[in-house]
C-alpha distance (Angstrom), angle and dihedral (degrees) to the residues before:
residue distance angle dihedral
M1 . . .
N2 3.72 . .
S3 3.69 104.7 .
T4 3.84 126.7 160.4
R5 3.85 90.5 -126.6
G6 3.77 98.0 19.9
A7 3.84 135.1 70.8
R8 3.80 108.7 -21.7
R9 3.87 137.1 -159.9
R10 3.72 120.2 -120.5
Y11 3.78 130.6 -133.7
R12 3.86 143.2 166.6
K13 3.83 137.4 -150.1
R14 3.68 128.2 -119.5
G15 3.81 128.5 164.4
G16 3.80 121.1 -122.1
S17 3.78 142.2 -175.5
R18 3.77 129.2 -123.9
F19 3.75 118.8 -88.1
I20 3.77 132.6 -152.2
S21 3.73 110.3 -111.9
G22 3.85 92.9 -138.2
L23 3.86 87.8 75.0
L24 3.78 85.5 77.9
A25 3.78 92.3 70.5
A26 3.70 99.3 29.8
S27 3.80 94.5 58.2
L28 3.89 90.8 61.9
T29 3.76 97.1 50.4
A30 3.80 116.3 29.2
I31 3.81 105.0 67.5
F32 3.66 109.5 54.2
V33 3.75 129.6 77.9
A34 3.90 115.8 -151.0
S35 3.77 121.4 -131.0
P36 3.71 122.6 -133.1
Q37 3.72 118.1 -71.6
A38 3.78 109.9 -75.7
Q39 3.75 134.8 -171.2
E40 3.84 116.2 -95.8
V41 3.77 118.5 -102.2
E42 3.74 118.6 -137.6
T43 3.84 116.9 -118.4
I44 3.82 113.0 -118.4
S45 3.80 116.9 -164.9
V46 3.91 114.5 -153.3
W47 3.80 117.8 -170.9
G48 3.74 94.1 -153.3
R49 3.78 135.5 148.3
R50 3.74 131.7 -100.9
A51 3.89 112.4 -44.3
N52 3.76 122.4 -121.0
E53 3.99 100.1 -106.0
I54 3.71 96.7 -167.0
G55 3.75 109.2 115.4
R56 3.88 91.3 13.9
A57 3.83 108.1 57.1
K58 3.71 123.2 82.6
S59 3.76 95.3 -159.1
A60 3.76 138.8 27.3
S61 3.77 91.3 -122.2
E62 3.76 100.3 58.0
G63 3.85 127.0 81.6
R64 3.72 147.3 140.7
I65 3.90 126.4 -114.0
A66 3.73 117.3 -156.5
Y67 3.75 129.1 -148.5
A68 3.89 94.0 -99.8
D69 3.87 89.2 60.5
F70 3.76 95.6 58.6
A71 3.74 104.5 21.3
V72 3.83 91.8 99.3
R73 3.80 95.4 35.6
P74 3.80 111.7 131.1
M75 3.84 112.6 -133.0
L76 3.77 135.7 176.9
R77 3.83 94.4 -160.3
P78 3.84 132.9 18.4
G79 3.76 89.9 -117.2
E80 3.77 89.2 67.2
L81 3.79 89.3 71.9
I82 3.74 85.3 84.2
E83 3.88 91.0 65.1
A84 3.83 86.1 76.6
V85 3.75 82.4 81.1
P86 3.95 106.0 84.4
G87 3.64 117.3 -109.1
L88 3.96 95.1 11.4
A89 3.80 119.7 115.8
A90 3.78 130.7 -169.5
T91 3.79 122.6 -158.9
Q92 3.80 135.3 166.3
H93 3.78 131.0 -137.2
S94 3.76 98.6 176.6
G95 3.79 140.6 24.8
A96 3.80 121.5 -28.6
G97 3.73 93.3 -110.7
K98 3.86 91.7 63.7
A99 3.81 123.0 87.9
N100 3.83 115.0 -89.9
Q101 3.72 126.2 -108.3
Y102 3.84 108.8 -114.0
F103 3.71 128.5 -157.8
L104 3.82 124.6 -163.2
R105 3.83 135.6 147.9
G106 3.74 95.9 -7.4
F107 3.75 96.1 -49.1
N108 3.77 123.4 119.3
L109 3.76 89.1 -146.9
D110 3.72 89.7 -161.8
H111 3.69 99.1 -159.2
G112 3.81 101.0 -22.1
T113 3.86 110.6 -52.6
D114 3.86 94.5 138.4
L115 3.91 101.1 20.0
A116 3.73 117.1 80.0
A117 3.78 120.2 -159.1
S118 3.79 135.3 178.3
L119 3.83 138.4 -176.7
D120 3.88 116.6 -142.3
G121 3.84 88.2 -20.3
V122 3.82 93.4 -49.6
P123 3.80 112.9 123.1
L124 3.75 115.9 -122.6
N125 3.85 102.7 -170.0
L126 3.78 117.6 99.1
P127 3.78 120.5 -145.4
S128 3.80 123.5 -149.9
H129 3.81 87.8 16.2
G130 3.85 125.6 -179.6
H131 3.83 91.0 -120.9
G132 3.76 104.0 30.1
Q133 3.78 144.9 -25.3
G134 3.90 113.1 -82.6
Y135 3.80 92.3 11.3
L136 3.87 106.8 -164.4
D137 3.85 115.2 -164.5
L138 3.83 106.6 179.7
N139 3.74 90.9 179.4
V140 3.85 85.8 99.7
L141 3.87 85.7 75.5
T142 3.66 124.5 90.9
P143 3.89 105.4 -160.3
E144 3.81 92.7 -144.8
F145 3.78 91.1 57.2
V146 3.95 94.1 54.7
H147 3.74 117.4 87.7
D148 3.72 104.2 171.6
I149 3.85 137.4 24.8
G150 3.81 122.4 -164.4
F151 3.72 122.1 -171.3
K152 3.90 139.4 -177.0
K153 3.75 123.4 -176.2
G154 3.76 124.0 -153.0
P155 3.89 128.2 20.5
Y156 3.76 96.3 -74.6
S157 3.78 102.9 111.9
A158 3.80 122.6 78.8
E159 3.73 97.4 -147.3
N160 3.74 93.1 61.7
G161 3.77 116.3 78.1
D162 3.73 134.5 152.2
F163 3.80 117.8 40.9
A164 3.90 93.0 2.4
T165 3.77 93.0 116.6
A166 3.95 98.9 118.9
G167 3.84 90.9 18.9
A168 3.74 153.9 -55.9
V169 3.77 132.7 -111.1
A170 3.82 123.5 -163.2
F171 3.84 117.5 -164.8
E172 3.73 119.1 -162.4
T173 3.73 131.9 -166.1
A174 3.83 123.8 -161.8
D175 3.80 133.7 -116.5
H176 3.84 84.9 -125.9
L177 3.75 115.4 36.6
H178 3.77 123.7 -140.8
G179 3.75 98.3 -70.8
E180 3.86 124.6 -52.7
G181 3.80 114.2 -82.8
L182 3.75 151.7 116.4
Q183 3.69 130.3 -107.1
A184 3.79 128.7 -163.8
W185 3.77 123.5 -169.1
A186 3.78 132.6 -174.7
G187 3.75 128.3 174.4
E188 3.77 148.6 148.4
N189 3.76 120.6 -46.1
D190 3.76 92.8 36.7
Y191 3.82 92.2 -68.2
Y192 3.74 115.3 169.8
R193 3.77 130.0 167.6
T194 3.82 137.3 170.0
V195 3.81 124.0 -166.6
G196 3.77 124.9 -179.7
S197 3.73 143.6 158.7
K198 3.86 134.0 -166.1
A199 3.70 134.6 -177.2
L200 3.81 108.7 -138.8
S201 3.83 90.0 -171.5
Q202 3.71 139.1 -14.7
N203 3.79 90.0 -77.5
V204 3.79 104.6 30.5
L205 3.79 129.4 66.4
V206 3.82 136.6 165.7
A207 3.78 129.8 -160.0
A208 3.87 136.8 -178.1
D209 3.77 135.2 -167.8
L210 3.97 113.1 -167.8
S211 3.76 123.0 178.8
T212 3.74 142.9 167.0
T213 3.83 134.7 175.1
R214 3.66 141.1 172.2
G215 3.83 91.9 -146.6
A216 3.73 133.7 -142.7
W217 3.90 93.4 -84.7
S218 3.79 127.4 108.8
T219 3.85 88.5 -123.9
P220 3.94 106.3 57.5
E221 3.77 109.8 -106.7
D222 3.80 90.0 -157.1
L223 3.77 94.3 -168.3
K224 3.77 114.8 -170.2
K225 3.75 114.1 -178.3
I226 3.87 133.1 173.5
N227 3.82 126.6 -169.7
L228 3.72 121.2 -179.8
L229 3.78 131.7 -179.2
A230 3.77 133.1 -172.7
R231 3.77 128.6 175.7
A232 3.77 137.9 -179.8
I233 3.81 129.9 -178.0
V234 3.84 107.1 -140.8
G235 3.84 122.3 174.2
G236 3.78 91.8 -26.4
W237 3.88 94.7 -46.6
S238 3.70 122.1 115.4
I239 3.90 106.5 -141.2
T240 3.82 111.6 -163.4
A241 3.77 130.2 -175.3
I242 3.81 118.7 -170.8
A243 3.92 125.0 -176.7
Y244 3.79 121.5 -172.8
D245 3.82 125.0 178.8
A246 3.84 129.3 171.0
D247 3.86 138.6 174.1
W248 3.83 123.8 -176.2
N249 3.76 149.9 151.4
A250 3.79 117.1 -123.2
T251 3.75 134.7 -141.5
D252 3.84 100.4 -158.6
Q253 3.81 125.4 -163.0
I254 3.87 114.6 -60.9
P255 3.88 131.3 -150.5
R256 3.73 115.0 -94.0
R257 3.82 91.1 -139.6
A258 3.78 93.9 64.4
V259 3.81 92.0 49.6
E260 3.83 93.5 48.2
A261 3.88 90.7 46.3
G262 3.87 88.3 52.2
T263 3.72 94.5 -123.0
L264 3.84 92.6 112.3
G265 3.82 128.4 37.1
R266 3.90 118.0 -130.6
L267 3.98 87.5 -113.6
D268 3.72 94.1 44.5
A269 3.80 129.5 105.2
V270 3.80 131.2 -139.6
D271 3.79 95.2 -151.2
T272 3.78 108.7 31.9
T273 3.82 93.0 -170.8
D274 3.96 95.6 68.0
G275 3.72 113.4 115.0
G276 3.77 139.0 97.8
K277 3.70 150.7 -151.9
T278 3.82 131.9 -126.8
S279 3.82 144.6 172.3
R280 3.68 138.2 -168.7
Y281 3.78 128.4 -173.0
I282 3.84 121.5 -172.2
L283 3.74 129.8 -171.7
S284 3.81 114.5 -176.5
A285 3.75 139.5 167.0
R286 3.73 122.7 -158.8
R287 3.75 134.8 179.3
R288 3.82 126.4 -175.2
D289 3.71 113.6 -167.3
L290 3.83 107.1 -170.4
L291 3.81 95.3 -175.3
R292 3.69 93.8 53.1
G293 3.74 95.4 36.6
L294 3.82 91.3 -124.4
D295 3.79 128.2 143.0
T296 3.85 114.0 -176.9
V297 3.71 129.1 -179.2
V298 3.92 132.1 170.4
F299 3.75 125.2 175.7
V300 3.76 149.0 172.7
Q301 3.76 127.3 -154.0
R302 3.75 137.6 -168.3
Y303 3.80 115.5 -161.8
K304 3.88 135.3 179.0
L305 3.77 133.1 172.8
D306 3.91 133.7 175.6
L307 3.74 109.7 -176.8
Y308 3.81 125.9 -178.5
S309 3.70 119.4 -164.2
N310 3.83 140.1 163.1
F311 3.84 115.2 -172.3
T312 3.87 99.4 158.9
Y313 3.78 100.0 39.3
F314 3.92 107.2 -160.3
L315 3.90 99.7 -4.4
D316 3.73 100.0 108.1
D317 3.91 99.0 25.2
P318 3.85 113.7 26.1
V319 3.81 90.8 -173.0
N320 3.76 106.9 42.6
G321 3.78 99.6 20.9
D322 3.74 129.3 -127.6
Q323 3.84 103.5 -81.5
F324 3.75 114.6 140.3
Q325 3.78 137.8 -176.9
Q326 3.74 126.9 -133.1
A327 3.78 115.8 -163.0
D328 3.84 130.2 -171.9
Q329 3.82 127.6 176.9
R330 3.83 120.8 171.0
W331 3.79 148.7 150.1
I332 3.79 116.6 -139.4
Y333 3.77 126.9 -160.4
G334 3.73 130.7 180.0
G335 3.73 152.8 112.0
A336 3.73 145.3 -157.5
L337 3.78 136.1 -148.3
T338 3.88 127.4 -162.3
K339 3.76 124.9 -169.3
R340 3.82 127.0 -167.2
W341 3.85 121.7 -167.8
A342 3.77 128.6 -157.7
P343 3.89 114.1 -103.0
I344 3.84 111.0 -71.4
R345 3.80 111.7 -161.3
G346 3.74 90.5 -21.0
W347 3.79 92.9 -49.8
S348 3.86 120.4 117.6
L349 3.72 113.2 -153.3
R350 3.80 132.2 -159.1
A351 3.81 128.2 172.0
G352 3.75 137.4 169.3
A353 3.80 145.8 179.7
S354 3.79 132.4 -157.7
A355 3.76 136.6 -179.3
R356 3.75 133.1 -172.1
V357 3.82 139.7 178.3
D358 3.87 124.9 -166.2
E359 3.81 110.3 -162.8
I360 3.84 99.4 -165.6
G361 3.75 107.3 -167.0
K362 3.77 93.6 -176.0
V363 3.75 134.9 6.1
G364 3.87 112.3 167.7
L365 3.73 149.4 162.6
Y366 3.87 120.3 -149.0
R367 3.76 136.7 174.0
T368 3.82 110.5 -119.9
R369 3.79 142.4 179.6
G370 3.77 116.7 -158.2
R371 3.79 88.3 -11.5
V372 3.74 91.3 -57.3
R373 3.87 115.3 124.2
R374 3.81 118.0 -116.8
A375 3.81 103.4 167.1
T376 3.75 141.1 -1.5
V377 3.83 114.7 -121.5
R378 3.77 91.3 -178.4
Q379 3.81 138.9 -26.6
D380 3.78 120.7 -171.0
A381 3.84 142.5 167.5
L382 3.74 125.3 -153.2
T383 3.76 148.0 165.0
E384 3.74 117.2 -133.4
W385 3.78 123.3 -174.8
S386 3.74 137.2 179.3
T387 3.78 138.0 -175.9
A388 3.85 132.3 -174.8
L389 3.69 142.2 -173.5
W390 3.77 124.2 -170.3
G391 3.72 141.7 165.3
E392 3.87 141.8 -173.0
A393 3.68 130.6 -159.5
S394 3.90 121.0 -167.0
R395 3.73 136.0 -179.4
P396 3.79 138.3 156.6
F397 3.86 120.4 -109.3
G398 3.76 100.1 -165.9
K399 3.75 104.3 -62.3
V400 3.75 93.5 -12.4
D401 3.80 120.9 90.9
A402 3.78 109.6 -157.2
T403 3.84 123.7 -164.3
F404 3.81 123.7 -171.7
G405 3.83 120.2 -169.4
L406 3.77 139.0 -177.4
R407 3.64 129.0 -169.3
A408 3.88 130.6 -173.8
D409 3.81 120.5 -169.5
V410 3.81 125.1 -173.7
M411 3.80 121.6 -171.0
G412 3.71 136.7 175.4
A413 3.87 140.5 168.7
D414 3.76 139.8 -167.1
V415 3.71 108.5 -148.9
R416 3.83 116.5 -157.8
A417 3.75 101.0 -167.5
G418 3.81 127.3 -168.6
D419 3.69 87.3 -131.9
R420 3.84 102.6 54.5
R421 3.90 90.3 -149.1
N422 3.84 87.2 69.3
A423 3.76 96.1 48.0
G424 3.79 124.6 99.9
E425 3.78 148.0 111.6
V426 3.78 127.0 -92.5
S427 3.78 138.3 172.9
D428 3.75 136.6 178.5
I429 3.80 140.6 -174.9
L430 3.81 131.0 -150.3
V431 3.80 131.0 -178.2
S432 3.78 114.6 -159.4
P433 3.92 123.2 -166.3
K434 3.86 121.1 -154.7
A435 3.75 133.9 -170.2
A436 3.79 132.0 -177.4
L437 3.86 132.3 178.7
A438 3.84 124.7 -168.4
W439 3.77 115.4 -170.7
R440 3.73 109.4 -163.5
I441 3.79 102.2 -156.9
S442 3.83 93.4 174.5
K443 3.74 139.9 -18.0
A444 3.86 88.1 -86.8
F445 3.90 101.5 38.5
E446 3.78 133.4 56.9
L447 3.88 134.4 170.5
Y448 3.80 125.3 -155.8
A449 3.79 138.5 -160.4
D450 3.83 120.9 -174.9
A451 3.76 137.6 172.8
G452 3.71 135.7 168.9
R453 3.76 154.4 136.7
G454 3.78 121.7 -100.9
F455 3.82 135.8 167.7
H456 3.73 148.0 -170.4
S457 3.84 122.9 -141.4
N458 3.84 119.9 -123.6
D459 3.71 131.0 -131.6
A460 3.79 105.6 -78.0
R461 3.79 90.4 -141.1
G462 3.77 87.8 62.5
A463 3.85 92.6 47.6
V464 3.92 90.9 61.4
I465 3.85 102.0 28.2
V466 3.80 115.2 132.4
V467 3.87 103.1 170.1
D468 3.73 137.6 28.0
P469 3.89 104.1 -106.8
V470 3.85 89.9 -141.9
T471 3.80 105.5 40.3
G472 3.74 100.9 20.9
D473 3.77 91.5 -130.5
L474 3.79 123.9 139.5
A475 3.67 109.2 -83.4
E476 3.86 128.4 -151.4
R477 3.74 117.3 -117.5
A478 3.69 125.5 -128.4
P479 3.85 124.5 -146.0
L480 3.72 124.6 -100.6
L481 3.84 93.7 -133.9
S482 3.76 120.3 31.1
P483 3.91 115.3 -166.2
S484 3.83 129.1 -150.8
D485 3.78 130.6 -173.6
G486 3.80 124.0 -145.6
A487 3.81 142.9 173.2
E488 3.76 136.8 -170.4
L489 3.81 143.1 -171.9
G490 3.73 121.8 -162.4
L491 3.79 150.2 153.9
R492 3.82 137.7 -151.5
W493 3.79 124.4 -158.9
K494 3.83 125.9 -175.4
R495 3.83 127.7 -176.4
G496 3.87 120.4 163.1
G497 3.79 110.5 -42.8
L498 3.86 93.0 -18.5
T499 3.84 123.5 96.2
L500 3.80 122.1 -178.8
T501 3.83 122.4 -170.8
A502 3.84 127.9 -179.2
A503 3.85 130.8 178.2
A504 3.78 136.2 179.2
W505 3.76 116.2 -163.0
A506 3.78 144.5 176.2
L507 3.84 132.3 -164.1
H508 3.83 131.3 -173.7
V509 3.77 123.6 -163.5
D510 3.80 118.9 -170.5
S511 3.86 123.9 -134.6
E512 3.86 104.0 -31.5
L513 3.76 125.3 -154.1
V514 3.81 126.6 -163.4
Y515 3.81 122.0 -131.2
V516 3.80 102.7 -155.6
G517 3.81 105.1 -150.5
D518 3.74 92.4 -171.4
A519 3.85 91.6 61.3
G520 3.74 104.1 23.5
F521 3.81 99.9 -122.5
T522 3.81 141.6 97.0
E523 3.82 123.9 -110.1
A524 3.83 125.7 -166.2
A525 3.76 122.0 -118.0
G526 3.86 127.5 166.1
A527 3.81 139.8 -94.0
T528 3.79 113.5 -84.5
R529 3.82 140.1 -150.6
R530 3.82 123.5 -160.4
R531 3.75 128.6 -176.8
G532 3.76 132.8 168.2
V533 3.83 152.1 142.4
E534 3.85 130.9 -108.3
L535 3.76 123.5 -162.4
L536 3.89 123.1 -173.7
A537 3.78 128.8 -178.1
D538 3.80 123.9 -175.6
W539 3.79 117.5 -176.7
R540 3.75 129.1 -179.4
P541 3.75 108.1 176.9
T542 3.72 93.6 172.0
S543 3.76 137.5 8.4
H544 3.80 88.7 -104.0
L545 3.94 98.7 47.5
S546 3.69 131.7 55.4
F547 3.87 134.2 169.8
T548 3.69 131.9 -169.7
A549 3.89 131.7 -175.5
S550 3.74 134.5 174.1
Y551 3.74 138.3 -178.7
A552 3.77 127.2 -167.2
G553 3.76 119.0 -175.9
T554 3.84 122.8 -175.8
H555 3.93 137.2 -171.6
A556 3.77 106.7 -161.0
R557 3.84 124.2 177.8
F558 3.74 141.2 153.9
T559 3.71 108.2 -112.0
N560 3.84 89.5 -106.8
G561 3.69 88.9 63.1
D562 3.80 99.4 -102.6
R563 3.78 119.5 132.9
I564 3.86 121.1 -106.6
P565 3.88 106.2 -119.5
N566 3.78 111.4 -118.4
A567 3.73 96.3 11.2
V568 3.79 99.1 141.3
G569 3.73 111.7 -139.9
S570 3.88 98.0 -147.4
V571 3.62 143.8 7.8
L572 3.81 120.0 -161.2
S573 3.81 125.7 -174.9
G574 3.75 138.4 169.5
G575 3.78 136.7 178.7
A576 3.84 139.6 -174.8
S577 3.68 130.9 -170.9
W578 3.87 120.9 -168.0
K579 3.70 126.2 -173.9
I580 3.74 95.9 -152.6
A581 3.78 95.5 -175.2
Q582 3.86 133.8 -4.9
A583 3.84 86.0 -84.1
S584 3.82 105.7 30.9
T585 3.79 129.7 73.9
L586 3.83 130.9 179.7
S587 3.81 121.3 -165.5
L588 3.74 127.3 -174.7
T589 3.85 130.0 -175.7
W590 3.78 129.0 -170.9
R591 3.81 127.1 -171.3
R592 3.79 129.9 -180.0
L593 3.79 119.1 -167.1
G594 3.92 106.4 -159.4
V595 3.71 131.8 -139.4
A596 3.86 119.8 -67.2
P597 3.81 129.9 -166.6
L598 3.84 108.2 -112.8
A599 3.83 94.3 -165.8
E600 3.93 131.9 38.7
D601 3.83 92.7 -113.8
N602 3.80 91.3 51.5
S603 3.77 91.7 -123.5
V604 3.77 91.5 129.7
R605 3.82 123.2 43.8
S606 3.82 137.6 178.3
R607 3.70 125.6 -118.1
P608 3.69 125.7 -111.0
T609 3.88 119.2 -104.5
S610 3.74 129.5 -154.2
L611 3.80 123.9 -170.6
V612 3.82 129.9 -173.8
N613 3.73 121.5 -167.6
A614 3.92 130.0 -179.7
L615 3.76 137.9 -165.6
F616 3.78 127.0 -170.6
V617 3.91 119.4 -166.6
Q618 3.84 120.3 -169.3
D619 3.79 111.0 -167.9
L620 3.91 109.4 -142.7
G621 3.80 98.4 178.0
R622 3.70 108.1 -98.5
A623 3.74 90.8 10.1
S624 3.82 134.0 53.3
L625 3.81 129.5 -156.8
M626 3.77 115.6 -146.1
I627 3.89 128.9 -166.9
E628 3.76 117.6 -172.9
A629 3.85 127.0 -170.6
L630 3.76 117.5 -170.2
N631 3.81 122.2 -165.9
L632 3.77 85.6 8.3
A633 3.81 93.4 -173.2
D634 3.72 91.8 49.8
S635 3.90 93.4 -121.6
Q636 3.81 115.4 -160.7
K637 3.86 94.0 -161.4
D638 3.80 132.1 118.4
D639 3.79 122.1 -79.6
V640 3.88 87.6 -160.0
A641 3.88 134.8 -16.0
Y642 3.78 137.5 -161.5
F643 3.78 136.9 -173.7
Y644 3.83 120.4 -134.5
A645 3.76 144.8 112.4
S646 3.74 124.0 -76.7
R647 3.75 136.9 158.7
L648 3.78 132.9 -134.3
P649 3.71 122.8 -168.1
G650 3.90 111.7 -72.5
E651 3.83 93.6 21.8
P652 3.83 123.7 117.5
A653 3.69 116.9 -74.4
E654 3.91 92.2 -115.1
G655 3.80 88.1 57.2
V656 3.78 130.6 -137.2
E657 3.70 125.9 -75.7
D658 3.82 106.7 -132.4
I659 3.76 145.6 147.8
H660 3.80 109.6 -89.8
F661 3.76 114.6 -161.5
H662 3.81 142.7 -179.6
P663 3.84 111.4 -146.2
V664 3.67 124.4 -136.6
E665 3.69 113.9 -102.1
P666 3.87 115.7 -94.4
R667 3.81 118.7 -103.6
A668 3.71 110.6 -71.2
V669 3.83 130.2 -175.3
R670 3.94 122.6 -151.0
L671 3.69 128.4 -165.9
G672 3.90 119.7 -154.9
M673 3.77 139.6 177.7
K674 3.81 126.0 -162.1
I675 3.78 124.1 -164.4
N676 3.76 120.0 -165.1
F677 3.71 116.0 -143.0
């Protein structure tokens, strides 16, 4: 959510000097020495399970999840694929076409501010976004097309930069998808989905994911979503084209007081015209040369969003209502290069460079009624660019593997504001040191110690703002780059089919500011400290049975002792997969999102929410029958909740402070059939 009085995003201000635009290209080309020409290595895709991280990982909180570990995971929405990462939760407070809310390590990540994500090396977060900084919409994913998920929590890895404060998640698709076939799904609330893939030749494949649903809400959601993928292997390069398009109506969060009074049903909407449409088109080329130790990716993206929301109803405008439109249109260009060298005098070296340009033709905020514009709050255009250089050096010292990293990020923006007083140029630079120690006590037991600096960028408009676009008052600027410092101690133990992982971590963020996308200005907050523990157990007693369980507990405070609103105190999850017979598999997942303060003084708190999902798969030879039950226990709890003031017709002009919640969707059963070609 991005409400004027609700959950807010946080930002900080640092000065910066001008930078020559030629650095964009130079950082990608100048630092690597090519090896002699070598023969191409054929790509082999293995649909295995979670790899043994002992002897490989640099921290207890990093890992890799292979296709076999989430292939039979029941999911309501594509964004829930990220919940395969232990301790990470994804919820929704609006329509299914909008980016999820993410919760990790005491952050209400809103729509992605402190969580970085990529797809095949292409960054998915969007800076200076119309709805919120770092906007991360995972609806571009089709779970069946993903074969590998890598994750690293905390700011300890030199290769992860912008938005990777709480963590970074890398989704990878395969050059050869998980078998050619066609899936057809049907379920309650007029849910229909078709997924298919086909190899046109040995090196060319196409895939599609088409879905539509009325939704469980009183106002039909009418989601229409298209995901297309095409890939060709040409001269060792993997050329990928992705197209995503969605249109939907939204039932946003509603006031608890109206539901308790019986004037509003828990599945009703206050403003029935909320919703949106979005599209994203990605063309990328990637080459991974194992012999030379090179990984190269270049990409271009086209993105659009029109989002209509109303969180305060009739508080600001009793006649027309408070609905507003947020619009974003941009082209994105960029690339990255990673080089790995063979050990030199015991040192293993790895380095990388990246560059990116966001050419944002329009980013705007408008007052609307029934999706018809009434007034422009602000409309801007801007060019935002960033470059980065990073390196890591590792070597063993007895049983201890030490890794030292350094990252330098340079970012700049040229804001062409509709109000010329809020126009300007800004740039900044940040150097981030990293260090990691892995002590392999035995083949089954390893200890870790990690520390590093990370950061997220802030909305460039907030970095040059002078006046509030609504009141005309002087506005406080945010920094372009906002650093954070973190540390972690952890362990990993493995014996037979049981793996146990534990981590204790701490993260400090200096003076935070909030850029309020719904109002177009910045608002001061305070410095924060977060600390917590994470526990993970993975047990595979037999080849037919597996269990996973994780717990993440967080203590999050402003440095003055106040609570951080929406900082969830705990996330618990569990899962089980049972191959009942040679051709039958049953999978269950459980996730509990703990209590969070909704106000700084802890006077208002959210309610915990538990969800159980199930998926049964019956193999019929060339076909498979699938039955999916979502919210199996038919929980009536909240998917997400906020505390702020709103006004319904007939209420006082100053509004009523209340909890506003979005309920979890009622139990739904879906039936699917897959035919393998």
